[in-house]
KETORZA-124307 format. One record per residue (C-alpha): x, y, z; residue number from 1. Coordinates in pm, whole numbers. Layout:
KETORZA-124307
      px      py      pz   nr
       X       Y       Z  NUM
...
This chain:
KETORZA-124307
      px      py      pz   nr
   -3713   -1509   -4135    1
   -3601   -1728   -4422    2
   -3261   -1778   -4262    3
   -3420   -1891   -3934    4
   -3641   -2150   -4108    5
   -3346   -2283   -4308    6
   -3140   -2304   -3989    7
   -3417   -2494   -3810    8
   -3453   -2732   -4106    9
   -3078   -2800   -4110   10
   -3078   -2853   -3733   11
   -3363   -3105   -3753   12
   -3190   -3288   -4040   13
   -2862   -3311   -3846   14
   -3042   -3438   -3535   15
   -3226   -3697   -3744   16
   -2898   -3819   -3895   17
   -2717   -3833   -3561   18
   -3006   -3992   -3368   19
   -3208   -4201   -3613   20
   -3540   -4333   -3491   21
   -3580   -4709   -3513   22
   -3811   -4832   -3785   23
   -3969   -5096   -3568   24
   -3981   -5086   -3192   25
   -3862   -5407   -3035   26
   -4122   -5556   -2805   27
   -4044   -5812   -2544   28
   -4297   -6097   -2555   29
   -4281   -6139   -2179   30
   -4362   -5771   -2125   31
   -4661   -5795   -2358   32
   -4782   -6103   -2172   33
   -4752   -5928   -1835   34
   -4936   -5615   -1954   35
   -5224   -5816   -2098   36
   -5239   -6029   -1784   37
   -5258   -5713   -1573   38
   -5555   -5596   -1776   39
   -5728   -5935   -1760   40
   -5658   -5958   -1387   41
   -5827   -5620   -1337   42
   -6128   -5745   -1533   43
   -6155   -6062   -1324   44
   -6113   -5861   -1003   45
   -6404   -5637   -1107   46
   -6620   -5940   -1183   47
   -6539   -6086    -840   48
   -6629   -5755    -673   49
   -6961   -5746    -859   50
   -7042   -6099    -747   51
   -6941   -6018    -390   52
   -7184   -5725    -390   53
   -7458   -5942    -542   54
   -7411   -6206    -269   55
   -7417   -5934      -3   56
   -7741   -5787    -138   57
   -7907   -6128    -153   58
   -7791   -6219     197   59
   -7570   -6506      85   60
   -7286   -6543     331   61
   -7108   -6840     180   62
   -7082   -7015    -153   63
   -6902   -7338    -216   64
   -6779   -7419    -559   65
   -6683   -7777    -630   66
   -6714   -8027    -910   67
   -7078   -8099    -976   68
   -7198   -7892    -682   69
   -7323   -7595    -882   70
   -7697   -7572    -834   71
   -7764   -7201    -889   72
   -7646   -6920   -1113   73
   -7446   -6740    -844   74
   -7241   -7051    -773   75
   -7190   -7102   -1145   76
   -7066   -6745   -1185   77
   -6834   -6786    -885   78
   -6695   -7104   -1036   79
   -6618   -6941   -1371   80
   -6467   -6630   -1212   81
   -6240   -6850    -999   82
   -6150   -7051   -1310   83
   -6065   -6731   -1501   84
   -5854   -6599   -1212   85
   -5655   -6923   -1203   86
   -5612   -6909   -1580   87
   -5473   -6553   -1555   88
   -5226   -6665   -1286   89
   -5116   -6956   -1504   90
   -5082   -6730   -1810   91
   -4870   -6483   -1614   92
   -4620   -6759   -1523   93
   -4572   -6883   -1880   94
   -4269   -6801   -2095   95
   -4324   -6786   -2471   96
   -4073   -6809   -2751   97
   -4292   -6676   -3029   98
   -4564   -6418   -3064   99
   -4792   -6676   -3228  100
   -4782   -6895   -2917  101
   -4856   -6594   -2701  102
   -5141   -6478   -2923  103
   -5306   -6822   -2919  104
   -5272   -6852   -2542  105
   -5412   -6501   -2483  106
   -5708   -6573   -2711  107
   -5783   -6885   -2507  108
   -5758   -6683   -2187  109
   -5987   -6416   -2329  110
   -6249   -6683   -2403  111
   -6238   -6804   -2041  112
   -6279   -6450   -1908  113
   -6569   -6381   -2144  114
   -6736   -6701   -2021  115
   -6698   -6578   -1661  116
   -6842   -6240   -1761  117
   -7137   -6409   -1929  118
   -7206   -6621   -1620  119
   -7188   -6313   -1397  120
   -7436   -6137   -1627  121
   -7675   -6432   -1596  122
   -7646   -6422   -1216  123
   -7723   -6049   -1213  124
   -8028   -6100   -1432  125
   -8167   -6378   -1210  126
């Protein structure tokens, strides 16, 4: 039994020496941006689906969102969801050279999505 455990220990040590694990995994900034954008896009898509269902239940067949033409909460929510969706598309197309630039841009995008979520919540509570 002792010989088997020593053999296993030596085997693991040799494998560790031959195939060392990297200390820090290299992350590609573009990949991180795309993964976060995928998540944000899913969130915006869910908000849009919620608003579509709300409009269907209230019998609203059409909403128009334009500058200054927002006169009810549903139109306001639609505007902010559209704005967030465009911001996600813009974010996805960007190329960043540093993680600080990416972090700042993603925080800004998160704020826009949270604003859209807040407006959708207000429309649901109306």
